[in-house]
PyMOL Python script that loads the backbone (N, CA, C, O; Angstrom):
from pymol import cmd

cmd.read_pdbstr("""\
ATOM      1  N   UNK A   1       6.038 -13.175  -3.426  1.00  0.00           N
ATOM      2  CA  UNK A   1       4.904 -12.731  -4.187  1.00  0.00           C
ATOM      3  C   UNK A   1       5.479 -11.820  -5.278  1.00  0.00           C
ATOM      4  O   UNK A   1       6.413 -11.056  -5.034  1.00  0.00           O
ATOM      5  N   UNK A   2       4.922 -11.911  -6.451  1.00  0.00           N
ATOM      6  CA  UNK A   2       5.422 -11.071  -7.539  1.00  0.00           C
ATOM      7  C   UNK A   2       4.274 -10.619  -8.415  1.00  0.00           C
ATOM      8  O   UNK A   2       3.308 -11.347  -8.641  1.00  0.00           O
ATOM      9  N   UNK A   3       4.413  -9.354  -8.919  1.00  0.00           N
ATOM     10  CA  UNK A   3       3.319  -8.853  -9.726  1.00  0.00           C
ATOM     11  C   UNK A   3       3.859  -7.572 -10.418  1.00  0.00           C
ATOM     12  O   UNK A   3       4.737  -6.901  -9.877  1.00  0.00           O
ATOM     13  N   UNK A   4       3.350  -7.258 -11.564  1.00  0.00           N
ATOM     14  CA  UNK A   4       3.685  -5.960 -12.192  1.00  0.00           C
ATOM     15  C   UNK A   4       3.142  -4.782 -11.407  1.00  0.00           C
ATOM     16  O   UNK A   4       3.739  -3.705 -11.401  1.00  0.00           O
ATOM     17  N   UNK A   5       2.031  -4.980 -10.753  1.00  0.00           N
ATOM     18  CA  UNK A   5       1.437  -3.943  -9.987  1.00  0.00           C
ATOM     19  C   UNK A   5       2.312  -3.564  -8.752  1.00  0.00           C
ATOM     20  O   UNK A   5       2.278  -2.428  -8.278  1.00  0.00           O
ATOM     21  N   UNK A   6       3.081  -4.537  -8.260  1.00  0.00           N
ATOM     22  CA  UNK A   6       3.977  -4.260  -7.143  1.00  0.00           C
ATOM     23  C   UNK A   6       5.004  -3.243  -7.537  1.00  0.00           C
ATOM     24  O   UNK A   6       5.363  -2.401  -6.713  1.00  0.00           O
ATOM     25  N   UNK A   7       5.516  -3.273  -8.797  1.00  0.00           N
ATOM     26  CA  UNK A   7       6.461  -2.321  -9.262  1.00  0.00           C
ATOM     27  C   UNK A   7       5.906  -0.954  -9.191  1.00  0.00           C
ATOM     28  O   UNK A   7       6.622  -0.015  -8.842  1.00  0.00           O
ATOM     29  N   UNK A   8       4.626  -0.793  -9.516  1.00  0.00           N
ATOM     30  CA  UNK A   8       3.993   0.557  -9.553  1.00  0.00           C
ATOM     31  C   UNK A   8       3.643   1.005  -8.147  1.00  0.00           C
ATOM     32  O   UNK A   8       4.041   2.093  -7.730  1.00  0.00           O
ATOM     33  N   UNK A   9       2.896   0.178  -7.398  1.00  0.00           N
ATOM     34  CA  UNK A   9       2.345   0.612  -6.133  1.00  0.00           C
ATOM     35  C   UNK A   9       3.321   0.572  -4.920  1.00  0.00           C
ATOM     36  O   UNK A   9       3.217   1.378  -3.995  1.00  0.00           O
ATOM     37  N   UNK A  10       4.250  -0.377  -4.960  1.00  0.00           N
ATOM     38  CA  UNK A  10       5.217  -0.517  -3.868  1.00  0.00           C
ATOM     39  C   UNK A  10       6.578   0.102  -4.201  1.00  0.00           C
ATOM     40  O   UNK A  10       7.444   0.224  -3.335  1.00  0.00           O
ATOM     41  N   UNK A  11       6.747   0.477  -5.428  1.00  0.00           N
ATOM     42  CA  UNK A  11       8.006   1.055  -5.811  1.00  0.00           C
ATOM     43  C   UNK A  11       9.146   0.066  -5.837  1.00  0.00           C
ATOM     44  O   UNK A  11      10.308   0.456  -5.725  1.00  0.00           O
ATOM     45  N   UNK A  12       8.840  -1.190  -5.980  1.00  0.00           N
ATOM     46  CA  UNK A  12       9.860  -2.264  -5.940  1.00  0.00           C
ATOM     47  C   UNK A  12      10.218  -2.578  -7.380  1.00  0.00           C
ATOM     48  O   UNK A  12       9.378  -3.069  -8.134  1.00  0.00           O
ATOM     49  N   UNK A  13      11.458  -2.299  -7.772  1.00  0.00           N
ATOM     50  CA  UNK A  13      11.820  -2.446  -9.181  1.00  0.00           C
ATOM     51  C   UNK A  13      11.839  -3.846  -9.685  1.00  0.00           C
ATOM     52  O   UNK A  13      11.730  -4.050 -10.895  1.00  0.00           O
ATOM     53  N   UNK A  14      11.971  -4.842  -8.821  1.00  0.00           N
ATOM     54  CA  UNK A  14      11.919  -6.209  -9.282  1.00  0.00           C
ATOM     55  C   UNK A  14      10.533  -6.780  -9.413  1.00  0.00           C
ATOM     56  O   UNK A  14      10.324  -7.817 -10.042  1.00  0.00           O
ATOM     57  N   UNK A  15       9.557  -6.066  -8.789  1.00  0.00           N
ATOM     58  CA  UNK A  15       8.186  -6.567  -8.802  1.00  0.00           C
ATOM     59  C   UNK A  15       7.916  -7.747  -7.867  1.00  0.00           C
ATOM     60  O   UNK A  15       6.894  -8.427  -7.958  1.00  0.00           O
ATOM     61  N   UNK A  16       8.894  -7.960  -6.951  1.00  0.00           N
ATOM     62  CA  UNK A  16       8.759  -9.094  -5.998  1.00  0.00           C
ATOM     63  C   UNK A  16       8.815  -8.580  -4.578  1.00  0.00           C
ATOM     64  O   UNK A  16       9.548  -7.643  -4.261  1.00  0.00           O
ATOM     65  N   UNK A  17       8.034  -9.205  -3.740  1.00  0.00           N
ATOM     66  CA  UNK A  17       8.072  -8.912  -2.329  1.00  0.00           C
ATOM     67  C   UNK A  17       8.355 -10.203  -1.584  1.00  0.00           C
ATOM     68  O   UNK A  17       7.850 -11.265  -1.947  1.00  0.00           O
ATOM     69  N   UNK A  18       9.185 -10.101  -0.515  1.00  0.00           N
ATOM     70  CA  UNK A  18       9.506 -11.277   0.268  1.00  0.00           C
ATOM     71  C   UNK A  18       9.241 -10.946   1.713  1.00  0.00           C
ATOM     72  O   UNK A  18       9.536  -9.844   2.176  1.00  0.00           O
ATOM     73  N   UNK A  19       8.676 -11.916   2.434  1.00  0.00           N
ATOM     74  CA  UNK A  19       8.403 -11.802   3.864  1.00  0.00           C
ATOM     75  C   UNK A  19       6.986 -11.271   4.135  1.00  0.00           C
ATOM     76  O   UNK A  19       6.376 -10.543   3.353  1.00  0.00           O
ATOM     77  N   UNK A  20       6.522 -11.706   5.319  1.00  0.00           N
ATOM     78  CA  UNK A  20       5.150 -11.375   5.716  1.00  0.00           C
ATOM     79  C   UNK A  20       4.945  -9.846   5.861  1.00  0.00           C
ATOM     80  O   UNK A  20       3.907  -9.309   5.475  1.00  0.00           O
ATOM     81  N   UNK A  21       5.950  -9.172   6.421  1.00  0.00           N
ATOM     82  CA  UNK A  21       5.737  -7.751   6.654  1.00  0.00           C
ATOM     83  C   UNK A  21       5.668  -7.001   5.302  1.00  0.00           C
ATOM     84  O   UNK A  21       4.828  -6.112   5.163  1.00  0.00           O
ATOM     85  N   UNK A  22       6.472  -7.306   4.354  1.00  0.00           N
ATOM     86  CA  UNK A  22       6.426  -6.619   3.046  1.00  0.00           C
ATOM     87  C   UNK A  22       5.141  -6.928   2.334  1.00  0.00           C
ATOM     88  O   UNK A  22       4.543  -6.021   1.755  1.00  0.00           O
ATOM     89  N   UNK A  23       4.678  -8.169   2.342  1.00  0.00           N
ATOM     90  CA  UNK A  23       3.413  -8.517   1.682  1.00  0.00           C
ATOM     91  C   UNK A  23       2.222  -7.851   2.386  1.00  0.00           C
ATOM     92  O   UNK A  23       1.299  -7.363   1.734  1.00  0.00           O
ATOM     93  N   UNK A  24       2.258  -7.837   3.743  1.00  0.00           N
ATOM     94  CA  UNK A  24       1.205  -7.205   4.522  1.00  0.00           C
ATOM     95  C   UNK A  24       1.100  -5.722   4.252  1.00  0.00           C
ATOM     96  O   UNK A  24       0.001  -5.193   4.090  1.00  0.00           O
ATOM     97  N   UNK A  25       2.223  -5.056   4.204  1.00  0.00           N
ATOM     98  CA  UNK A  25       2.263  -3.589   3.895  1.00  0.00           C
ATOM     99  C   UNK A  25       1.760  -3.350   2.518  1.00  0.00           C
ATOM    100  O   UNK A  25       1.044  -2.373   2.300  1.00  0.00           O
ATOM    101  N   UNK A  26       2.093  -4.190   1.564  1.00  0.00           N
ATOM    102  CA  UNK A  26       1.618  -4.037   0.183  1.00  0.00           C
ATOM    103  C   UNK A  26       0.064  -4.140   0.147  1.00  0.00           C
ATOM    104  O   UNK A  26      -0.600  -3.296  -0.455  1.00  0.00           O
ATOM    105  N   UNK A  27      -0.493  -5.172   0.792  1.00  0.00           N
ATOM    106  CA  UNK A  27      -1.938  -5.304   0.769  1.00  0.00           C
ATOM    107  C   UNK A  27      -2.655  -4.223   1.501  1.00  0.00           C
ATOM    108  O   UNK A  27      -3.741  -3.815   1.089  1.00  0.00           O
ATOM    109  N   UNK A  28      -2.077  -3.733   2.598  1.00  0.00           N
ATOM    110  CA  UNK A  28      -2.713  -2.583   3.312  1.00  0.00           C
ATOM    111  C   UNK A  28      -2.781  -1.382   2.386  1.00  0.00           C
ATOM    112  O   UNK A  28      -3.795  -0.687   2.325  1.00  0.00           O
ATOM    113  N   UNK A  29      -1.685  -1.144   1.661  1.00  0.00           N
ATOM    114  CA  UNK A  29      -1.661   0.014   0.744  1.00  0.00           C
ATOM    115  C   UNK A  29      -2.710  -0.200  -0.367  1.00  0.00           C
ATOM    116  O   UNK A  29      -3.506   0.694  -0.654  1.00  0.00           O
ATOM    117  N   UNK A  30      -2.700  -1.376  -0.978  1.00  0.00           N
ATOM    118  CA  UNK A  30      -3.615  -1.679  -2.112  1.00  0.00           C
ATOM    119  C   UNK A  30      -5.073  -1.519  -1.657  1.00  0.00           C
ATOM    120  O   UNK A  30      -5.892  -0.970  -2.393  1.00  0.00           O
ATOM    121  N   UNK A  31      -5.397  -1.993  -0.456  1.00  0.00           N
ATOM    122  CA  UNK A  31      -6.769  -1.909   0.007  1.00  0.00           C
ATOM    123  C   UNK A  31      -7.212  -0.445   0.259  1.00  0.00           C
ATOM    124  O   UNK A  31      -8.393  -0.120   0.144  1.00  0.00           O
ATOM    125  N   UNK A  32      -6.249   0.420   0.602  1.00  0.00           N
ATOM    126  CA  UNK A  32      -6.627   1.840   0.777  1.00  0.00           C
ATOM    127  C   UNK A  32      -6.815   2.504  -0.588  1.00  0.00           C
ATOM    128  O   UNK A  32      -7.599   3.446  -0.713  1.00  0.00           O
ATOM    129  N   UNK A  33      -6.095   2.017  -1.623  1.00  0.00           N
ATOM    130  CA  UNK A  33      -6.220   2.584  -2.952  1.00  0.00           C
ATOM    131  C   UNK A  33      -7.507   2.162  -3.634  1.00  0.00           C
ATOM    132  O   UNK A  33      -8.044   2.887  -4.472  1.00  0.00           O
ATOM    133  N   UNK A  34      -8.000   0.978  -3.269  1.00  0.00           N
ATOM    134  CA  UNK A  34      -9.227   0.433  -3.865  1.00  0.00           C
ATOM    135  C   UNK A  34     -10.242   0.123  -2.717  1.00  0.00           C
ATOM    136  O   UNK A  34     -10.455  -1.036  -2.361  1.00  0.00           O
ATOM    137  N   UNK A  35     -10.836   1.159  -2.174  1.00  0.00           N
ATOM    138  CA  UNK A  35     -11.684   0.972  -0.985  1.00  0.00           C
ATOM    139  C   UNK A  35     -12.921   0.032  -1.197  1.00  0.00           C
ATOM    140  O   UNK A  35     -13.393  -0.572  -0.234  1.00  0.00           O
ATOM    141  N   UNK A  36     -13.419  -0.085  -2.392  1.00  0.00           N
ATOM    142  CA  UNK A  36     -14.584  -0.905  -2.672  1.00  0.00           C
ATOM    143  C   UNK A  36     -14.251  -2.386  -2.903  1.00  0.00           C
ATOM    144  O   UNK A  36     -15.146  -3.202  -3.122  1.00  0.00           O
ATOM    145  N   UNK A  37     -12.987  -2.717  -2.854  1.00  0.00           N
ATOM    146  CA  UNK A  37     -12.577  -4.067  -3.131  1.00  0.00           C
ATOM    147  C   UNK A  37     -13.009  -5.019  -2.000  1.00  0.00           C
ATOM    148  O   UNK A  37     -12.624  -4.815  -0.849  1.00  0.00           O
ATOM    149  N   UNK A  38     -13.756  -5.992  -2.296  1.00  0.00           N
ATOM    150  CA  UNK A  38     -14.220  -6.992  -1.347  1.00  0.00           C
ATOM    151  C   UNK A  38     -14.138  -8.360  -1.978  1.00  0.00           C
ATOM    152  O   UNK A  38     -14.367  -8.556  -3.172  1.00  0.00           O
ATOM    153  N   UNK A  39     -13.799  -9.298  -1.110  1.00  0.00           N
ATOM    154  CA  UNK A  39     -13.715 -10.696  -1.571  1.00  0.00           C
ATOM    155  C   UNK A  39     -15.047 -11.361  -1.326  1.00  0.00           C
ATOM    156  O   UNK A  39     -15.586 -11.272  -0.223  1.00  0.00           O
ATOM    157  N   UNK A  40     -15.605 -12.040  -2.350  1.00  0.00           N
ATOM    158  CA  UNK A  40     -16.815 -12.771  -2.219  1.00  0.00           C
ATOM    159  C   UNK A  40     -16.491 -14.239  -2.266  1.00  0.00           C
ATOM    160  O   UNK A  40     -15.769 -14.682  -3.160  1.00  0.00           O
ATOM    161  N   UNK A  41     -17.007 -15.010  -1.322  1.00  0.00           N
ATOM    162  CA  UNK A  41     -16.765 -16.441  -1.347  1.00  0.00           C
ATOM    163  C   UNK A  41     -17.381 -17.116  -2.588  1.00  0.00           C
ATOM    164  O   UNK A  41     -18.518 -16.830  -2.961  1.00  0.00           O
ATOM    165  N   UNK A  42     -16.647 -17.971  -3.186  1.00  0.00           N
ATOM    166  CA  UNK A  42     -17.120 -18.621  -4.437  1.00  0.00           C
ATOM    167  C   UNK A  42     -18.022 -19.796  -4.073  1.00  0.00           C
ATOM    168  O   UNK A  42     -19.004 -20.051  -4.771  1.00  0.00           O
ATOM    169  N   UNK A  43     -17.729 -20.478  -3.057  1.00  0.00           N
ATOM    170  CA  UNK A  43     -18.555 -21.586  -2.604  1.00  0.00           C
ATOM    171  C   UNK A  43     -18.278 -21.889  -1.109  1.00  0.00           C
ATOM    172  O   UNK A  43     -17.300 -21.399  -0.545  1.00  0.00           O
ATOM    173  N   UNK A  44     -19.108 -22.663  -0.510  1.00  0.00           N
ATOM    174  CA  UNK A  44     -18.904 -23.070   0.866  1.00  0.00           C
ATOM    175  C   UNK A  44     -18.673 -24.573   0.902  1.00  0.00           C
ATOM    176  O   UNK A  44     -19.168 -25.308   0.048  1.00  0.00           O
ATOM    177  N   UNK A  45     -17.927 -25.014   1.883  1.00  0.00           N
ATOM    178  CA  UNK A  45     -17.828 -26.457   2.095  1.00  0.00           C
ATOM    179  C   UNK A  45     -18.871 -26.968   3.036  1.00  0.00           C
ATOM    180  O   UNK A  45     -19.075 -26.414   4.116  1.00  0.00           O
ATOM    181  N   UNK A  46     -19.551 -28.047   2.623  1.00  0.00           N
ATOM    182  CA  UNK A  46     -20.514 -28.620   3.548  1.00  0.00           C
ATOM    183  C   UNK A  46     -19.774 -29.459   4.538  1.00  0.00           C
ATOM    184  O   UNK A  46     -18.550 -29.556   4.460  1.00  0.00           O
ATOM    185  N   UNK A  47     -20.474 -30.082   5.483  1.00  0.00           N
ATOM    186  CA  UNK A  47     -19.860 -30.839   6.524  1.00  0.00           C
ATOM    187  C   UNK A  47     -19.026 -32.040   5.997  1.00  0.00           C
ATOM    188  O   UNK A  47     -18.125 -32.501   6.699  1.00  0.00           O
ATOM    189  N   UNK A  48     -19.297 -32.528   4.835  1.00  0.00           N
ATOM    190  CA  UNK A  48     -18.572 -33.680   4.313  1.00  0.00           C
ATOM    191  C   UNK A  48     -17.344 -33.170   3.516  1.00  0.00           C
ATOM    192  O   UNK A  48     -16.568 -33.993   3.032  1.00  0.00           O
ATOM    193  N   UNK A  49     -17.148 -31.858   3.367  1.00  0.00           N
ATOM    194  CA  UNK A  49     -15.986 -31.348   2.702  1.00  0.00           C
ATOM    195  C   UNK A  49     -16.189 -31.111   1.222  1.00  0.00           C
ATOM    196  O   UNK A  49     -15.236 -30.784   0.515  1.00  0.00           O
ATOM    197  N   UNK A  50     -17.429 -31.270   0.729  1.00  0.00           N
ATOM    198  CA  UNK A  50     -17.649 -31.040  -0.679  1.00  0.00           C
ATOM    199  C   UNK A  50     -18.177 -29.610  -0.871  1.00  0.00           C
ATOM    200  O   UNK A  50     -18.906 -29.080  -0.031  1.00  0.00           O
ATOM    201  N   UNK A  51     -17.792 -29.010  -1.988  1.00  0.00           N
ATOM    202  CA  UNK A  51     -18.170 -27.634  -2.298  1.00  0.00           C
ATOM    203  C   UNK A  51     -19.655 -27.600  -2.681  1.00  0.00           C
ATOM    204  O   UNK A  51     -20.143 -28.455  -3.420  1.00  0.00           O
ATOM    205  N   UNK A  52     -20.356 -26.593  -2.160  1.00  0.00           N
ATOM    206  CA  UNK A  52     -21.755 -26.410  -2.540  1.00  0.00           C
ATOM    207  C   UNK A  52     -21.946 -24.957  -2.819  1.00  0.00           C
ATOM    208  O   UNK A  52     -21.225 -24.118  -2.280  1.00  0.00           O
ATOM    209  N   UNK A  53     -22.910 -24.637  -3.656  1.00  0.00           N
ATOM    210  CA  UNK A  53     -23.181 -23.220  -4.012  1.00  0.00           C
ATOM    211  C   UNK A  53     -24.011 -22.532  -2.975  1.00  0.00           C
ATOM    212  O   UNK A  53     -24.325 -21.350  -3.120  1.00  0.00           O
TER     213      UNK A  53
END
""", "prot")
cmd.dss("prot")
cmd.show_as("cartoon", "prot")
cmd.util.cbc("prot")
cmd.orient("prot")
């Protein structure tokens, strides 16, 4: 995973994270910095597998 924000928030000079533990730690930190951040589903799949609103 790579991002300019990783350089700032994780202190990683390359802006890249490797491995589940590093990525998990990054997201735990980001979620504490932005407490109101929530993911909203864009659509749901119906039983036939087609997206519906």
